[in-house]
N, C-alpha and C positions, 0 to 999 in steps of 0.2 A: 334394585330390580333383582330380588332373589327368585327362588324357585316357586313360592307362593303366588307372586305376582305374576309371574310367567303363565302358572297354572290358571289363574283367573282371566287371563287374556284368551286362552283358549278355550274356555266356557263362555264368554262373553258374547252371546248372538247379537247384542246392540253394535257390538264394535264389527265383528267379521262372522255375520251368519254362515254356516257351513254348508249351504244349500248351492253353492255356485263355485266355479273355477276362480272365478274373482275373489270369493271369501277366502279361499285357500292362499292366494297371492297376498292377501291382506295381512292373514297371520304369519307367513313368512317374512313380509316386511317389519311387522312388530319384533319378531324374534331377532331379526338382524339388527334392529335398531337397539334392542336391549343387549345384543352381544356387543356392539360397538361402545356402548356406555360403560358396560364391564371392563373391556380392554383400555378404555381410556382413563378410567379410575384406576386401573392396576398399574398402568404407565405412570400416571401421576404419583401414585403413593410409593412406586418403586423406584422413582428417579433419585440418583444419589445427590446428597449436597453438593453445592457447587465446587467446593474445595476437595471432593472426592472423586470428581470425574477423572477419567483417563488422561494422562499427559499426552499433549500433541506437540510433534516438532514442526515448527512453521519456519519457512524461509522469509527473512525480512529484510529489504534494501533500504539502506539510509543514505541520503543526499545531504551533505554538510561539509564544511571546511575540514580540511585533513587533521588539524589539531583538536577537532571535537568528535573523533570516532571511537574514543576509548570505551563508551559505555552507551547504553540507550535510555539512561534515567530521564524521564518526563520529556521524552522525544517522541516524534512521529516517525513512521516508516511506512513501507508498502511492500506488495509483491512486485514482481518486474513490470507488470502490465500497469500498476498503479503508479509506478515512478516514469513509465512511458508517457502515460497521461499528463504527468506534471511537466515533463520536457514539453511536450506539444502545447499544452494549455497554458503554461506560465513561462517557462524559460524561453522560448522561442518568441513569444508575444512580448516579453518584457521591454524591448527597445521601444516599441509603439506606447505599452502601458505607462512606462515611467516618464514618457514626455509629458502625458496628460495627467497622471497621479503619482508625482514623485514621492509623496507620503506613504505610499502603499507597503505593507511589509514584504510585498513581492519584489520589491526594490531594494531590500535590504542584503546583507552580506551572504546568508544562508542561501541565497538564490544566485547572487551576481559575482560572489568572490572568485578570484582567478584559481585558487588552490582548492575548490571543491572536489569531492570525491564520492563515489559510490561505495559504499562497503556492504557485503552480502553477510548476513549472520544467520545462523541457525538457532532458533529460540523454543525453549520448551516453555509451553503455556499449560496451566493448571487451572481448572474450573471454568473451561469455556470463556466466551467473550462477553464484553459488555459494551457500553457506549462509547464511541470514539471521541477522543479529547482533541482541541486543537493546541498543539504545544510549540511555542516559538521562542526564540531568545531575544533578550534585551540588549542594550549597547554594551553591556559587560558579558555577553555570551552565557546569561543565566536562563535557564529554560523556565517557563511557567506555562502550566496546561489549564485550558478553560473547558468547562461544560461536559467533560467525559466521566467516566466511571473513576472512581478515587482508588480503588484497588486492582479491579480487573484490567486485563488487556483490552484496550477498546478496538472495535473493528467497524468499518464503513465499507459500503460497495460505492465507487466513484460514481456510477451511473445514477444512482440514486440520489446523491448529494446537488445535483443540478437539474433541478425541474423547469428551469428556463434561463437564457441567457442572464448575467448578473447586471447588464447594463446596454446601452444602445450602439457601443462600438464594435467595429469588426472583429477585435481581439476579444471581446465578450461572447460574440457569436462562434467563433473559431473554437474556445475554450469548451462552450456547450456542446457543440457537435464532436470535439474530441472525447468528451465524457462519454457519449453514447457510442462511439466507434470503439474505443479502446477499453473503456472500463477498468476494471482492476480493484484492488483491496487496498485499503489504508489501516495502519494499525498505530495505536498509541501504548507506551508501556510505561505506567504510572511508577514514579519511585517508591510510593508506599506499598505497592505489591511485589518489588523486587525481592527475590529470595536471598536473605543474607542482610537485607537493607536495615539499617538502624532504625528508621520511622515504621517499618513494618513490624519489626521485632517488638519494638516499645508499644504497638497496638494489640499484639497478641493475635492478630489474624494470621491465616495460614497466607503463605507466598504464593504469588499468581505466576510468576515468570522468571526466567533466568537464560541468559545467553549460554547455550551450549558450546558453540565454537564460533569464532569469526573466520568464514571461508575466504573471503579475499577483498582487497580495497585496490580500486582502480580510480585513474583521473577522469571526471566527469566529463573533461572535454574530449577524450578519446571516445566514450561511448555515445555521446551526444552527435560527434561528428560522423559516426557510423550510419546513423538515421538520416543526418543532413546530406551526406553523399548520395545515398541510395534515392532518396526522394529528388534531389538535383539530377541525378542521371535519368530519372524516368520523364522528366520533362524539360530538357536541355533548352529547347528552344525559348520557352518563357524565361528561364533565368539569364540566358544569353542576350536577351534583349533589354535587360536591366543596365543602366549605366554602370554598376559595379556590380557584376554576375556573381562575384563571390564574398560580397559583404553581407554576412547573415544578419546585420542589425539594420538594413536599409529596408524601407517600406516595400519598395519594388520586390526585393528577395523574399520578404515575409508573406506578401501576397501570393507570390508564386508557389512558395512552399504550402501555404493552406490550400490553394486551388489544386494543387498536385496530391497532397496527403490525403485530404479528405475524400478523394475518388479511390483510394486503395482500401484493401482489406486489413483487418486487425493483424491477421497472419503475416502480411508482406510486411508491415511497420514492426512488429514484434521480432521479426527473423534478426536483423542486424544489431537491434539492442540487445536482444538475448545473447548473441554469440559473443558481443562485446563484454557483457557483463561476466559471462560463465565460461569463457575461453581465453587462454593466453597465448594461443596461435595467432600471431600478429599477420602471418601471411594469407590466413583464412578469416579475417576479421575480427580477431580476438585482440585484447588490450592487455598491456603488460601490468602484472601485480606490483603494487606497492607495499611495502612492508608496514606491519602495524605501527601506528605513531607512538613515538616515545619522547616524551618531554625533555628539551635538552638538559635538565638539572638532573635527570636519571643517569646520565652517562657520566658517572663520577670521574673515569679516566679521561674522557674527552669532553670536558664540560665545555659549551658554546657560550662565548660572550653574550651578555643580555641583549646589546644591540643585533646581535645575529640570530636571536633566537625565533624569529618569526619563520613559518615555513617558507620554502624555496618558492620562487615564482615558477610557473609553468612555461616551457617553450611553446610556441603555436602549434608545433607538429605533435605534441603529446596526446596520448589518448586517455579515454575515462576509464573503463574497466578491463579486467582480464582475470586468467586463472582457470584452474581446473573446473569442470562441470562438478555442481554439487550434486551430493546424493538425493534421491527424490524424498519427499516428505510428506506427510500427511496433510490434507486440506484443513481449514479451519472448520470449527464446528461452533455455530451459534449459539449461544446461550439461552435457555428460555427466560 
């Protein structure tokens, strides 16, 4: 759509006869359409290659056993809202799901282990985002990813992943409703895109992500309990009527939880969870920070015997997350 074409539109009485106000509006509309095409073509031709786009710093929250927090290679993470959804839709409903579906991956250690922690990372993302991959560990804690981008950081919107309940059970409906209420983002970080990774170096492709810093790690039991306490306090009558008012694995407690939580706002549910993740002020809802995991063999002077090398069990009162509030980061930029 160059100047000659534009001039021909202006002179084309069959398209826009200039004898009326309507005709002049017609010409203006055609010119605007032409301008939009020019802009679109310019944006498309000026778009940088995916590996040249600006670096974004994104906060990613990972939930996994304490001894698997050293890296994000072939692992899934989330923003805080995305892991709150995971708590509501999977962790709290698991006692009911695992009674009927004991072979479900959600009944595995990554969800049910007592020594699970949340680790908050600042991650540099290069080249935008690709398709989210489902990354899960096998029995040997080796992670494998399916269906996502091979090199780029994957990104998914939680609310878009659940068009309808996954099954006929109450816990399926609760999970679907939680996805719409809480939403959030999920990330996958492929090993082949890791900056400095051997597989990526061998491919010759530019790197797509690296951890800038580990902000803090907290016990999952602490952050989860912060949400559970808040919801239970909001509808004590229902919970007190249960045979075991504080048994979070009972059907009665879980039903009361969702009867209450699904009537709340996202902001109400996010508040205690965010505080637990981002603050170590225990008096005001924060959770204590755990130090970065160090394999026992790395402590040459204080080597731990093989039979004592497993992470320590959590006391019931221990909390999930804690630490200083992380610095603000830029939001994710979807890749075209």
